[in-house]
C-alpha positions in Angstrom: -20.4 -51.5 38.5 -21.4 -48.9 36.0 -24.0 -47.5 38.4 -21.5 -47.4 41.2 -19.1 -45.4 39.0 -21.8 -42.9 38.2 -22.6 -42.5 41.9 -18.9 -42.3 42.9 -18.3 -39.1 41.0 -15.1 -40.5 39.6 -13.4 -40.4 43.0 -11.2 -43.4 42.3 -11.5 -46.9 41.1 -11.3 -48.5 44.5 -14.3 -46.5 45.4 -16.3 -48.5 42.9 -16.0 -51.7 45.0 -16.9 -50.3 48.4 -20.6 -50.9 48.0 -20.0 -54.5 47.0 -17.8 -55.1 50.0 -20.3 -53.5 52.4 -23.1 -55.5 50.9 -21.1 -58.7 51.2 -20.2 -57.9 54.8 -23.9 -57.3 55.5 -24.8 -60.8 54.1 -22.2 -62.3 56.4 -24.0 -60.9 59.5 -22.0 -57.6 59.5 -18.8 -59.3 60.9 -16.1 -61.1 59.0 -12.5 -61.0 57.9 -11.3 -59.8 54.5 -10.8 -63.3 53.0 -14.4 -64.3 53.9 -15.7 -60.9 52.5 -13.8 -61.6 49.3 -15.4 -65.0 48.9 -18.8 -63.5 49.5 -18.2 -60.8 46.9 -17.4 -63.5 44.4 -20.5 -65.6 45.3 -22.9 -62.6 45.3 -21.6 -60.5 42.5 -19.3 -62.7 40.4 -16.3 -60.5 41.2 -13.1 -62.4 42.0 -10.8 -59.9 43.7 -7.3 -60.4 45.1 -7.2 -60.7 48.9 -5.0 -57.5 49.2 -7.5 -55.6 47.1 -10.4 -56.6 49.3 -8.5 -55.4 52.3 -7.9 -52.0 50.6 -11.6 -51.8 49.8 -12.6 -52.5 53.3 -10.1 -49.9 54.6 -11.7 -47.3 52.3 -15.1 -48.3 53.8 -13.7 -47.7 57.2 -12.7 -44.1 56.2 -16.3 -43.6 55.0 -17.6 -44.7 58.5 -19.6 -47.6 57.0 -17.3 -50.2 58.5 -15.2 -50.4 61.7 -12.2 -52.7 62.1 -11.6 -54.7 65.3 -8.3 -56.6 65.1 -8.6 -58.8 61.9 -12.4 -58.5 61.6 -14.6 -55.8 60.0 -18.0 -54.9 61.3 -20.9 -52.8 59.8 -22.0 -49.5 61.1 -25.4 -47.8 60.9 -24.3 -46.0 57.7 -23.8 -49.3 55.9 -27.5 -50.2 55.8 -28.5 -47.4 53.3 -25.5 -48.3 51.1 -26.5 -52.0 51.2 -30.1 -51.2 50.1 -28.7 -49.1 47.2 -26.5 -52.0 46.0 -29.4 -54.5 45.9 -31.5 -52.0 44.0 -28.7 -51.5 41.5 -28.2 -55.2 41.2 -31.9 -55.7 40.6 -31.9 -53.1 37.9 -28.8 -54.5 36.2 -30.3 -57.9 36.3 -33.4 -56.6 34.6 -31.4 -54.9 31.8 -29.2 -58.0 31.3 -32.3 -60.2 31.0 -33.7 -57.7 28.4 -30.4 -57.9 26.4 -30.4 -61.7 26.7 -34.0 -61.8 25.4 -33.1 -59.7 22.4 -30.2 -61.9 21.7 -32.4 -65.0 21.9 -34.7 -63.5 19.4 -31.9 -63.4 16.8 -32.1 -66.5 14.5 -28.3 -67.0 14.5 -28.2 -67.1 18.3 -31.4 -69.1 18.6 -29.8 -71.8 16.6 -26.9 -71.9 19.1 -29.4 -72.1 21.9 -31.2 -75.0 20.3 -27.9 -76.8 20.1 -27.5 -76.4 23.9 -25.2 -73.4 24.1 -25.2 -71.1 27.1 -26.1 -67.9 25.4 -25.6 -65.7 28.5 -22.1 -67.1 29.0 -21.3 -66.7 25.3 -22.5 -63.0 25.3 -20.6 -62.0 28.4 -17.5 -64.0 27.3 -17.5 -62.2 23.9 -17.7 -58.8 25.6 -14.9 -59.6 28.0 -12.8 -61.0 25.2 -13.2 -58.2 22.7 -13.8 -55.1 24.9 -11.6 -55.8 28.0 -8.4 -57.8 27.5 -7.2 -56.6 30.9 -3.9 -55.5 29.4 -2.5 -59.0 29.8 -0.1 -58.4 27.0 1.3 -55.3 28.9 1.2 -56.4 32.5 2.0 -60.1 32.2 5.0 -61.6 30.3 3.5 -63.6 27.4 4.2 -67.3 27.8 2.7 -68.2 24.4 2.4 -66.4 21.1 -1.1 -66.3 19.6 -1.4 -66.9 15.9 -2.8 -63.5 15.2 -6.5 -62.4 14.8 -8.6 -65.4 13.8 -11.8 -65.3 11.8 -14.7 -67.3 13.2 -15.7 -70.0 10.8 -18.7 -72.3 10.4 -21.1 -72.0 13.3 -18.7 -70.1 15.5 -20.5 -68.5 18.5 -18.3 -65.4 18.1 -19.7 -64.9 14.6 -23.3 -65.1 15.8 -22.6 -62.7 18.8 -20.7 -60.3 16.5 -23.6 -60.2 14.0 -26.1 -59.5 16.8 -24.0 -56.8 18.4 -23.1 -55.0 15.2 -26.8 -55.0 14.1 -27.9 -53.8 17.5 -25.4 -51.0 17.7 -26.4 -49.8 14.3 -30.2 -49.8 14.7 -31.4 -50.3 18.3 -30.6 -47.5 20.8 -32.1 -49.4 23.8 -30.2 -52.6 23.3 -27.1 -50.5 22.5 -27.4 -48.9 26.0 -27.6 -52.4 27.6 -24.5 -53.5 25.7 -22.6 -50.3 26.7 -23.5 -51.0 30.3 -22.0 -54.5 30.1 -18.9 -53.3 28.3 -18.2 -50.3 30.6 -19.0 -52.4 33.7 -16.5 -55.0 32.5 -13.9 -52.3 31.8 -14.4 -50.8 35.2 -14.0 -54.1 36.9 -10.7 -54.6 35.2 -9.4 -51.5 37.0 -8.4 -53.7 39.9 -6.0 -55.7 37.8 -4.8 -52.7 35.7 -3.9 -50.8 38.9 -1.3 -53.4 39.6 0.7 -52.0 36.7 0.6 -48.5 38.0 -1.9 -45.9 39.2 -4.7 -45.4 36.6 -4.8 -41.6 37.3 -1.2 -41.1 36.1 -0.8 -39.0 33.0 1.7 -39.7 30.3 5.1 -38.2 30.9 6.6 -37.0 27.6 5.3 -40.3 26.0 5.0 -40.5 22.2 2.6 -43.1 20.9 3.5 -44.2 17.4 0.7 -45.7 15.2 1.5 -48.6 13.0 0.4 -48.6 9.4 -3.1 -50.3 9.7 -4.1 -47.9 12.6 -2.8 -45.0 10.6 -4.9 -45.9 7.6 -8.0 -46.3 9.9 -7.4 -43.0 11.6 -7.5 -41.1 8.3 -10.6 -42.9 7.0 -9.2 -45.5 4.5 -11.0 -48.4 6.2 -14.5 -46.9 6.7 -16.3 -44.7 9.2 -16.6 -47.2 12.0 -12.8 -48.0 12.1 -12.0 -44.3 11.8 -14.3 -43.3 14.7 -12.8 -46.0 17.0 -9.2 -45.0 16.2 -9.8 -41.3 16.5 -11.5 -41.9 19.9 -8.3 -43.7 20.9 -6.1 -40.9 19.6 -8.2 -38.2 21.3 -8.2 -40.0 24.7 -4.4 -40.5 24.5 -3.8 -36.9 23.7 -6.1 -35.6 26.5 -4.0 -37.7 28.9 -0.8 -36.0 27.8 0.5 -38.3 25.1 1.8 -37.1 21.7 0.6 -39.1 18.6 3.1 -39.7 15.8 4.0 -42.1 13.0 7.3 -43.1 11.6 8.0 -41.9 8.0 8.6 -45.5 6.9 5.0 -46.3 8.1 3.8 -43.5 5.9 5.7 -45.1 3.0 4.1 -48.4 3.8 0.6 -46.7 3.9 1.3 -45.2 0.5 2.2 -48.7 -0.9 -1.0 -50.1 0.5 -3.1 -47.4 -1.2 -1.1 -48.0 -4.4 -1.8 -51.7 -4.3 -5.6 -50.9 -3.9 -5.4 -48.6 -6.9 -3.9 -51.3 -9.0 -6.5 -53.8 -7.8 -9.3 -51.5 -8.8 -7.7 -50.7 -12.1 -7.4 -54.4 -13.0 -10.5 -56.4 -14.1 -9.6 -59.5 -12.1 -10.9 -59.7 -8.5 -8.1 -60.2 -6.0 -7.9 -63.3 -3.8 -8.7 -61.2 -0.7 -10.9 -58.1 -0.3 -10.6 -56.5 3.1 -9.4 -53.5 4.9 -8.6 -50.6 2.5 -9.5 -52.5 -0.6 -12.9 -53.5 0.8 -13.6 -49.9 1.8 -12.9 -48.6 -1.7 -14.8 -51.4 -3.4 -17.8 -50.5 -1.2 -17.5 -46.8 -2.3 -17.3 -47.9 -6.0 -14.1 -45.9 -6.1 -12.2 -45.3 -9.3 -8.4 -45.5 -9.7 -8.3 -41.7 -9.8 -9.8 -41.6 -6.3 -7.0 -43.7 -4.9 -4.4 -41.5 -6.7 -6.0 -38.5 -5.1 -5.8 -40.2 -1.7 -2.1 -41.0 -2.2 -1.4 -37.4 -3.1 -3.2 -36.1 0.0 -1.8 -38.8 2.4 0.7 -36.7 4.4 -1.7 -33.7 4.6 -4.5 -36.0 5.9 -2.1 -37.4 8.5 -1.2 -34.0 9.8 -4.8 -32.9 9.7 -5.6 -35.8 12.0 -3.1 -34.4 14.6 -0.5 -37.0 13.9 3.1 -36.0 13.6 5.4 -37.6 11.0 8.9 -38.3 12.4 12.0 -40.1 11.3 13.5 -43.0 13.4 16.5 -42.0 15.6 20.0 -42.1 14.1 22.1 -45.3 14.4 23.6 -45.9 17.8 25.5 -49.1 18.4 24.7 -49.1 22.1 20.9 -48.9 21.4 20.6 -50.9 18.2 19.1 -54.4 18.4 19.9 -57.4 16.2 17.6 -56.4 13.4 18.0 -59.6 11.4 17.2 -61.7 14.6 14.2 -59.5 15.4 12.9 -59.7 11.8 13.3 -63.5 11.8 11.4 -63.8 15.1 8.5 -61.6 13.7 8.3 -63.6 10.4 8.1 -66.9 12.4 5.7 -65.7 15.0 3.4 -63.4 13.0 1.3 -64.3 9.9 2.2 -61.5 7.6 0.2 -61.3 4.3 3.2 -59.6 2.6 6.9 -60.2 3.4 7.7 -56.5 3.3 5.3 -56.0 6.3 7.7 -57.8 8.6 10.5 -55.4 7.6 8.4 -52.4 8.4 7.3 -53.7 11.8 10.9 -54.6 12.6 11.9 -51.0 11.9 9.1 -49.6 14.0 9.8 -51.8 17.0 13.6 -51.2 16.8 13.0 -47.4 16.6 10.9 -47.5 19.7 13.6 -49.4 21.6 16.2 -46.8 20.4 14.0 -43.9 21.4 13.8 -45.2 25.0 17.6 -44.7 25.2 18.0 -47.8 27.3 15.7 -46.5 30.0 13.6 -49.4 31.3 10.4 -48.6 33.1 7.4 -50.8 34.1 4.6 -48.4 33.3 3.4 -47.3 29.9 2.8 -43.7 31.2 6.5 -43.3 32.0 8.0 -44.6 28.8 9.2 -42.2 26.1 7.9 -44.3 23.2 5.4 -47.0 22.5 4.2 -48.5 19.2 0.4 -48.9 19.1 -0.9 -51.7 16.9 -3.9 -53.9 16.2 -1.8 -57.0 15.7 -1.7 -59.0 18.9 0.8 -61.4 17.5 3.3 -58.5 16.9 2.8 -57.4 20.5 3.4 -60.9 21.9 6.4 -61.7 19.7 8.2 -58.4 20.3 7.5 -58.6 24.0 9.1 -62.0 24.3 12.0 -61.1 22.0 13.0 -58.0 24.0 12.5 -59.7 27.4 14.9 -62.5 26.3 17.5 -60.5 24.4 17.3 -56.9 25.9 16.1 -57.7 29.4 13.3 -55.0 29.2 10.2 -55.3 31.3 7.9 -53.1 29.2 7.2 -54.4 25.7 7.8 -52.0 22.8 4.3 -52.4 21.5 0.8 -52.3 22.9 -2.5 -53.5 21.4 -4.9 -50.7 20.6 -7.7 -52.3 22.6 -5.5 -52.6 25.6 -4.5 -49.0 25.4 -8.1 -48.0 24.8 -9.2 -49.8 28.0 -6.6 -48.1 30.1 -7.3 -44.7 28.7 -11.0 -45.0 29.2 -10.5 -46.1 32.8 -8.4 -43.0 33.4 -11.2 -40.6 32.3 -14.4 -42.3 31.2 -16.3 -39.0 30.9 -13.6 -37.7 28.5 -14.2 -40.5 26.0 -17.7 -41.9 26.6 -18.0 -43.6 23.2 -14.7 -45.3 23.2 -15.9 -48.7 24.5 -18.8 -48.7 22.0 -16.7 -47.8 19.0 -14.1 -50.4 19.9 -16.5 -53.3 20.2 -18.3 -52.2 17.1 -15.1 -52.1 15.1 -14.2 -55.6 16.4 -17.6 -57.0 15.5 -17.4 -55.6 12.0 -14.0 -57.1 11.5 -15.3 -60.5 12.5 -18.1 -60.1 9.9 -15.7 -59.8 7.0 -15.2 -62.9 4.8 -12.0 -64.8 5.4 -9.6 -65.8 2.6 -10.9 -69.4 2.3 -14.5 -68.3 2.2 -13.7 -65.5 -0.3 -11.8 -67.8 -2.6 -14.6 -70.4 -2.6 -17.1 -67.7 -3.3 -15.2 -66.4 -6.3 -14.9 -69.9 -7.7 -18.6 -70.4 -7.4 -19.3 -67.1 -9.1 -17.0 -68.0 -12.0 -18.7 -71.3 -12.4 -22.2 -69.7 -12.5 -21.0 -67.1 -14.9 -19.5 -69.7 -17.3 -22.9 -71.5 -17.3 -24.7 -68.2 -17.9 -26.7 -68.4 -14.7 -25.6 -64.9 -13.6 -25.2 -61.8 -15.8 -22.1 -59.7 -16.2 -23.8 -56.9 -14.1 -24.6 -59.5 -11.3 -21.0 -60.7 -11.3 -19.8 -57.2 -10.7 -22.3 -56.8 -7.8 -21.4 -60.1 -6.3 -17.7 -59.4 -6.4 -17.5 -55.7 -5.4 -20.6 -54.9 -3.4 -20.0 -54.5 0.4 -23.6 -55.8 0.9 -22.6 -59.0 -1.0 -19.7 -59.5 1.4 -21.9 -59.1 4.4 -24.6 -61.3 2.9 -22.1 -64.0 2.1 -21.0 -64.2 5.8 -24.5 -64.2 7.0 -25.7 -66.9 4.6 -22.7 -69.2 5.2 -21.8 -68.5 8.8 -18.3 -67.9 7.5 -18.1 -71.6 6.5 -16.5 -72.1 3.0 -18.2 -75.5 2.7 -21.6 -73.9 2.6 -21.0 -71.9 -0.6 -23.2 -73.1 -3.5 -25.5 -71.8 -6.1 -28.3 -71.3 -3.5 -26.0 -69.1 -1.4 -25.2 -67.0 -4.5 -29.0 -66.6 -5.2 -29.6 -65.6 -1.6 -26.8 -63.1 -1.8 -28.2 -61.6 -4.9 -31.6 -61.3 -3.2 -30.0 -59.5 -0.3 -28.2 -57.2 -2.6 -31.5 -56.3 -4.4 -33.3 -55.9 -1.0 -30.5 -53.6 0.2 -30.8 -51.6 -3.0 -34.5 -51.3 -2.6 -34.1 -50.3 1.1 -31.6 -47.6 0.0 -34.0 -46.4 -2.7 -36.8 -46.2 -0.2 -34.6 -44.4 2.2 -33.5 -41.9 -0.4 -37.2 -41.4 -1.5 -38.2 -40.8 2.1 -35.3 -38.3 2.5 -36.3 -36.6 -0.7 -39.9 -36.4 0.5 -38.8 -35.1 3.9 -36.6 -32.5 2.2 -39.5 -31.4 -0.1 -41.8 -31.1 3.0 -39.1 -29.1 4.7 -38.8 -26.9 1.6 -42.5 -26.2 1.6 -42.5 -25.4 5.3 -39.6 -23.0 4.8 -41.4 -21.4 1.8 -44.5 -20.9 4.0 -42.5 -19.4 6.8 -40.7 -17.2 4.3 -44.1 -16.0 3.0 -45.4 -15.2 6.5 -42.2 -13.4 7.3 -41.9 -11.5 4.1 -44.4 -8.7 5.2 -42.8 -8.3 8.5 -39.4 -8.2 6.9 -40.5 -5.6 4.4 -42.0 -3.4 7.2 -38.8 -3.9 9.2 -36.7 -2.9 6.2 -38.8 0.2 5.6 -38.6 1.2 9.2 -34.9 0.7 9.1 -34.6 2.8 6.0 -36.4 5.6 7.7 -34.3 5.4 10.8 -31.2 5.4 8.6 -32.3 8.6 6.7 -33.1 10.3 9.9 -29.7 9.4 11.3 -28.0 10.7 8.1 -29.9 14.0 8.4 -29.0 14.4 12.0 -25.4 13.7 11.2 -25.4 16.2 8.3 -26.9 18.9 10.7 -24.3 18.1 13.3 -21.5 18.4 10.7 -22.8 21.8 9.7 -22.9 23.0 13.2 -19.4 21.8 13.8 -18.2 23.7 10.7 -20.0 26.8 11.9 -18.5 26.4 15.4 -15.0 26.0 14.0 -15.4 29.2 11.7 -16.6 31.2 14.7 -13.7 30.1 16.9 -11.2 31.0 14.1 -12.8 34.4 13.6 -12.7 35.3 17.3 -9.2 34.0 17.7 -8.0 36.2 14.8 -9.7 39.3 16.3 -8.2 38.7 19.7 -4.8 38.1 18.2 -5.1 41.4 16.2 -6.2 43.3 19.3 -3.3 41.9 21.4 -0.7 42.7 18.8 -2.2 46.2 18.2 -2.1 47.0 21.9 1.5 45.8 22.0 2.5 48.0 19.0 0.9 51.1 20.4 2.6 50.5 23.7 5.9 50.3 22.0 5.2 53.6 20.1 4.1 55.3 23.3 7.3 54.2 25.0 9.4 55.5 22.1 7.6 58.9 22.2 8.1 59.1 25.9 11.8 58.3 25.5 12.2 61.0 22.8 10.5 63.6 25.1 12.6 62.7 28.0 15.9 63.0 26.1 14.8 66.3 24.5 13.2 68.2 27.4 14.7 66.7 30.6 18.2 66.7 31.9 19.4 63.1 32.1 21.5 63.7 35.1 18.5 64.4 37.1 16.8 61.0 36.3 17.5 57.5 37.7 20.0 55.4 35.9 17.4 52.8 34.7 15.6 55.5 32.8 18.7 56.2 30.8 19.2 52.5 30.2 15.5 52.1 29.0 16.0 55.1 26.6 19.0 53.5 25.1 17.2 50.1 24.6 14.2 51.7 22.9 16.6 53.7 20.7 18.4 50.5 19.8 15.1 48.7 19.0 14.0 51.6 16.7 17.4 51.7 14.9 17.4 47.9 14.4 13.8 47.8 13.2 14.5 50.6 10.8 17.6 49.0 9.4 15.8 45.6 8.8 12.9 47.4 7.1 15.3 49.2 4.8 17.4 46.1 4.1 14.8 43.3 3.8 11.7 45.3 3.0 8.3 45.3 4.5 6.7 47.5 7.0 5.4 47.5 10.6 2.1 46.2 9.4 3.9 43.2 7.8 5.6 42.4 11.1 2.3 42.8 12.9 0.5 40.4 10.6 3.3 37.8 10.9 3.0 38.0 14.7 -0.8 37.8 14.6 -0.9 34.4 12.7 0.8 32.1 15.2 -1.0 33.9 18.1 -4.3 33.4 16.4 -3.6 29.7 15.8 -2.7 29.2 19.4 -5.8 31.0 20.6 -7.9 28.9 18.2 -6.6 25.6 19.7 -7.0 26.9 23.2 -10.6 28.0 22.6 -11.5 24.7 20.8 -10.3 22.6 23.7 -11.7 24.6 26.5 -14.6 26.5 25.0 -13.5 29.6 26.8 -15.1 32.7 25.5 -17.4 30.8 23.2 -21.1 30.2 23.3 -22.0 27.1 21.2 -24.8 27.3 18.7 -28.1 25.7 19.6 -28.0 21.9 19.1 -24.2 21.7 19.3 -22.7 20.0 22.4 
């Protein structure tokens, strides 16, 4: 299935099944009806597809000219043979990888013990992957007929515990086995596309949908339950956002998150170990956190939420038409969900009721078309709320969705946009299954107290046994999550594992320090080799800079000289022009005086008389101004020269007319 997806180029989920249908038809002699082809697909590949889906797949094969339809039968074409050969090759390769994965699982002592007891390890492994990676959205599509009792911890020799241990170890340390696991997970998720498509097209984007995280997911998203949980949740948030959804959280959920962190701070401050160490508290115990660290986390809570791209919103205002029976809903949640704290039921009721109100009575059958949806990791909450709203509000789409169900649907929409989502989800699941349950933890603490009272363990060892994350993991491994196996030998084995883990960590730190020292020596050697070249480069750069500065100074000098020359020439030309004008006026005045003195005006044209009068008026006005204001003709000439010289300077600077630039000046 995974190989077919890679080859299909993401052209659609029906496309994934065309090679299987063609290969099955070829096995049937290249002629059969859709029902027979469906049976053959189930026999050859283990895929049980609805009859209508098989018909749709065969019709797609017809469009690709690999199959032709004659009445109710389908027949192969020449193009089907190459596709069939590819399918068998892919199946052979997949079988080889599955056998390698199965062999690695068999080599694990925990799984080998199950094999010796007659368990079908292959069925257990595939069943675990289908159960924890691909729930097929049954809680969304189907109407729940029964209410699960919430997430259960595997106890004793539970196969889930052994498989979870193997998978978590492989994902953490073996890239090859990790790739085999991812192939199985993603292939299973792709095969679920047939069933998911019945609840709406998988390529539909969200239409103004806001996904509200409940408190546990919110705490995971901002890193308060460890890196693995945070990575899985942020992958989910990123995939939802890339498909058009908005991510938000109700303000009462922020308040609940603050209370959870406050309770963890009190537990760390107290000397008595709590009855249960998991989630937020287990994370901070592992970090050896101090109360001040939790107080800092509380102070930064809202800022961290917004930094993760999650909006903080208030529930809608009260509306009698959209308000549910809150007391009835809370009662149903208390009875159907195992809450560790009574207040948790109240917060969940508020979130579910707010989602219902935000939908404004608009009932839809597809998650992509709804306005609001609560995302939770509590499958009991999903089931109880779905049943309650179906019975009392007649709604077809539940108000809450399980995070794994949403992750499956989002990954199927765009596998290349969130390639790590299946791996992070199944890793987070496996790590949760490897946490000690309450019964095991309580029995473990009792045994530690007994050993401490007898003096068999020191005070420092008690602290390590109670608060070390490695101790929690070792406890589960040594007991198989069975409280009846806790005894002094288990405590001794746990202490050995703690010491071995400390030594491993010390060796790793030593290796890292040696690697860093080696890198430092290498960097020093490279620095020494480069020092000479660097010095030469710096000297050359200094010379080039000095040369550039000298050239710039020379250019500035030339520009100043050019400006002075232009200004001098402009002044000379302005003086010449004004002088010419003055002498012209004088000449005109003298000519007018001569005419009026020696020539009879009656003999001259009228314009000559008019010109004489104008010149006389100019002379009289000029003389009057000179006598009244002061100054002389030279003063007026100089005042007229200044603006003319300025104009000529600008003109000559812009055009270069009448100016030969000095050498070297452009």
